[in-house]
N, C-alpha and C positions, 0 to 999 in steps of 0.2 A: 526091432520094436519101431511103430511111427511114431513118429516126434510132429506135435498137436501144437496149436498157438489158438488160442481161443481170445478174440480181438472185442475186448465188448463184455467181459465176464463179469462186470456187476449188476449185471440185468438177471432176468428169471429165463429168460432163454440160454445165458451165457452159464448159471449153476446148475441149471439141466444137464444141458451138455456135460460139466463138469464130473457130475453124477452118474450121469451113463457110461463116459469114457472109463471112470474111475475102475469100473468092473471091467474092460475091454478086455481079453488077455494078449491083445497085439499093438495096443495104442498106450503112449507115456504122453500127459498133456506136460509140456515142459514150458509154455509159459502162457500167462495169461497176462490181460491189459485192462486197466481201466484209469481213465483220467482225472477222474475224481478222488478214487483212493490210491494210487501208488505208491509206493512202499509199503503198503499195508499188507501182513495176509492176507488171501481169500479167506481164510475161516474165520475173520474177523468182523469180514460184510456179511458170510453168509455163517453164523456160528451151526449151522446142519452139517459143514462141513469137518467142524474141526476135531481134528489129530486123524483125518485121515486124508488129507489137500489142506496143508497152509503154505504151497506156495505163493510166492512175493509175487503181489499185481506190479506192472512195470508202467510206463508210461508206452504210448503207442510210436514207436519209430518203426516203418516201416521196412525198412535194409535192415537195421539189425535183430529184429524178428524175423526174417525170410531167411538170414543165416543160419539160424541156430533151430529150423522146423521144416518137415516135409510136407504139412500140408495146414492153409489156416482155415479157421471158422470166421467169417466175421459177422459176429451178433451186433452191427449197428444200427443205429437208426440210417432211414434212405438219406442220402445225400453224405453222409460221414463215409458210409461204407463207399462206395464209388472215388471217395479221394483219394483211397487207399489200398485198392484194390488192382489197379494198375501195376504199381510197383510190383505187389509179388507175382502179378503173372510175367511181369518183365523179369524176374529172378529168378523163372521156373517150378514154380508155387504153384499147387492146385489148391483151388480156392472155393470154399460152401460157402454160399454172401447168404446170411437170413433173412436180410433187409429185402425191401420192393424194388431195387435201383436194377435187376437184370432180369427180371420176370416178364417185362413187357418187351415184345421182340421190335417195335416201333417205337422210334425218340419221339416221338412226336404226339404220339399217344402219349408216353410216359410222361411229357414235359407238359398238357394237358391237366393231369393229375395229379401233375406232385411238382417240377420246378424241370427249366433246360437241364438233361442229360449231359454233365461232364466227359465222356468218352462213348459215344455212341457205339464207337467202331466194335466195342466190344460186346454187344447186343449178341451181332450171329453167332458166335463165339461159347451163348453160353445157353445151355442147356435145362430147362426147365426141367426140377428134380422129381418128378412125382416115380417111381419105381415099377408099379405097378404098370403105367403109361410107356415110361421113357427108359426102359432096363438098360437095353442094348448102347443107344447115347451116352447113358451117365455113365457105363464104365468106360466109356474113351474121352470122354470131358473132361477140361483142365477147370473149366468154371461153369459152376453149377449156381442155378437162380433157384434156391429151397424155396418150394412154395408156401403161400400163404396159410394161415390156420383156418381161416373162413371158404379159400377157393378148397383145401384139400376136402374139407367133407363135403362139397357139394359136388366138386367133380368127379371123387371116387363114389357116390350116391349115382348121378347122372350117366354116366361114361355108357355100361349097359346100354341102356335108352335111346342114346344118341344113337353109338355106334351099331346097334340094329333096327334103327330108323323106326321104333317102336312108337313114338312121341312127336306130336308135332311140336319142334323147338321153338316157335314162336309164344309156344303156353305156358312160358317155366316161369313159377311162381316161386319165391326161396324166402321162407320162417326162420334164421338162423340165431341160436342166443347164447353168449360168452359170458365162462368167468371171468373176474375182474383182472386177471393177469395176464389176459389180452391187449388190455389198456399198456403195460409197461409199469415198471417198478417207478417210475418220477411222479413225481407228487403234485397230485392234481383235485381238486376240490372236490369235481364232480365222483372223485375213488375215495373220496373218505369213507370209512366205515359208515357214516352216519347220512350219508346219502347213498346210499348202496340198499346198506341193511334193510331189511320188509320191504325191498319196491322191487319192483321187474320194467324197465321202460325199453321202451326203441330210440335206437338213437340214428343218424346218417340217413334218414328218411327221405324216401324221394330222388334216388337213385345217383345221388353224391358220395354213396362208400367209398373209398379206393380200393378196395377190393375187387371192385366191379370186374372194371378192365380187364384185370386178369384171370375173372370165373369167365370171360364171355371172352377173351380170347381162347383160352382152352375147349372151351363148349363149341366154340366154332370150326374149331379143325375135329371135334369129336363129331362133330353134324356133319363137316364137307360142307356149311356153309355160313356165311357171317349169321350170328341172332342175337339179341337182345335179353335181359331176362329182368324180371323185376326183384328185387335183392331188399331184406329190411333184417338189420341185425339189430339183438336187445343186449343188454347186458341184464345180468342175472348173479344173483345174493351166493355167489360163491367162490371158491378162488379158482378152480382151470377146470375145464372142460366144455365143448360146442357139442351142443343137439340142432343140427341142421332140419327143416322140416320142408320135401320138395314138393311141390303142387303139379301136376304137367295133365295137358288132355295126349289120350291114345290116337292113335290114326285108325286104330281099328279097336272088334271088342279085346277085352284082355280079361284073364283070370291071375290073380294072385298067384296060384300054385304055377301058373305060366312062367309067370313072370321072376318068382324064384328060381328054378329052375334055370330062367336066363343066366342071374347076378350068380348063381352057383357054378355055372359050363364056363363063364366069362375072369371070375376070380379063379377060379380052379389050380391049386397048389399056391396061391399066394398067401404068404404065411402070415400078414398084417391085416388082410382082410376076414371077417367074418360075417356070412351072409347068414342073419336067422330065420329059425325053422316059422312057416305062417301059423299067425297067432302073435308072436311074440315081438317086442321093438324094445329097442336099443334103449340102454340108458347112459349118462356120461358116468353114473357109480361105476358101470360094469367095466368102464376101459380107464379109468384114472388111475395115473401114474405109469400107462404101459403106452405098447405104438402100434395098439391095435385102432383099427375102426370099423363098429359093428355098424351094420345096415338091415335094416327091416322094409320091407314092403307090401303096400297094400293098394287093395283097390275099393275107391268110394260106389259102392253098390248105387245110389241115387241120380249121382254127377256123375259118374263114368271114370272118374279123376283117377290116375297113378297117383298115391303119397308114397314117399322113397323117405323114412326117415333114417339119418347116419349121425353119428357117435363118435366124440375122438378125442384127447386130452390135447388142447391147445396147444400145451408144451413139450408134448413128445409127439406125436405122430402128426402133429399140426406145427410143430419146429423143432428143436434139438434132436427127440429120435429121427426123424425123417432124415433130417441133416447127417443122422452116421449112418444109415443104412443106402443113404447116396455114396458115402466115404466108403465103406464096407464095398460098394460098387468098383468104385474108382481104383481101389486097391485092391481087387481081384477075390477079395475074403468073402465068406459064407455072409450070407445077406444079413443073418439077422444076428450075427455074433456082437453083443454086449448088448442086445433087445431082448431078449426071451425071456421079459422080466410080466412075471402074472399083474394083473391089477390089483390095485389094493385097495380092498373092502374089510371092512364099510366103510 
């Protein structure tokens, strides 16, 4: 059995990792940490785990943790992750980091959007963990930068168009909407029930959202040239899910049927990307609790613009499920192991 630690297990991505890995036939979760809840069973923090996972939460002591596990998932906020990842790496452990700390290749860019990087020497070692595009690199990596939730939905939604040079990369506009779990479990006034319920609002407007450099970095690699996008996130009064609506201008005349064929060929054999038939558009309700990314494509006949809509569960394909997918690749296991879960509906 592969022994796993989940560092930062008292957040939503932490409990989602536990939920998924509990049913993984090759994994044993042997260590979970929480600075606020150390000494308590994780099931007292998340009653959904009662009677199935009652392991006691520990304080974060990197050396002691590394001595008893094979792989470490760091589900910590940015900065907190890069304070402990080097120790795990020095002790020969594979690390899958769910924070933003190793996603940005350039330390100066990271510093501009976050803060000065504590270990920039590790950035060249980190592989951006989007399996559909980096499968071979992930399999050989020791440090995975697990993608953000918004970036996952946008990158998978645009990859075939950019690789195929079907659209003008300068024309990309993204409107994305997320459930409130994307903001984490910490108490924030803006996320209180009365603040969120019966409302729908934009935030991070005007090119200031921290996922923008991550999205632009990966889209630029796909396009072969640096690009900028207009990205506006929105908060939706639901627990989980992301729906990204992506607009772009094609370089020539296109038809929806031809674009769907392009996507079907690009994602042929991909276990977790579902390209929908013409006239069918995705819904977050149809991916909830699963590792799927559903993609629908159409063309605005009046303006000629291509419209791509992608839907994911932000806690699964947008975080913990993708992390387990990466772990499977790193360990030489079947990629779908522990993840072949149908969406929860209704």
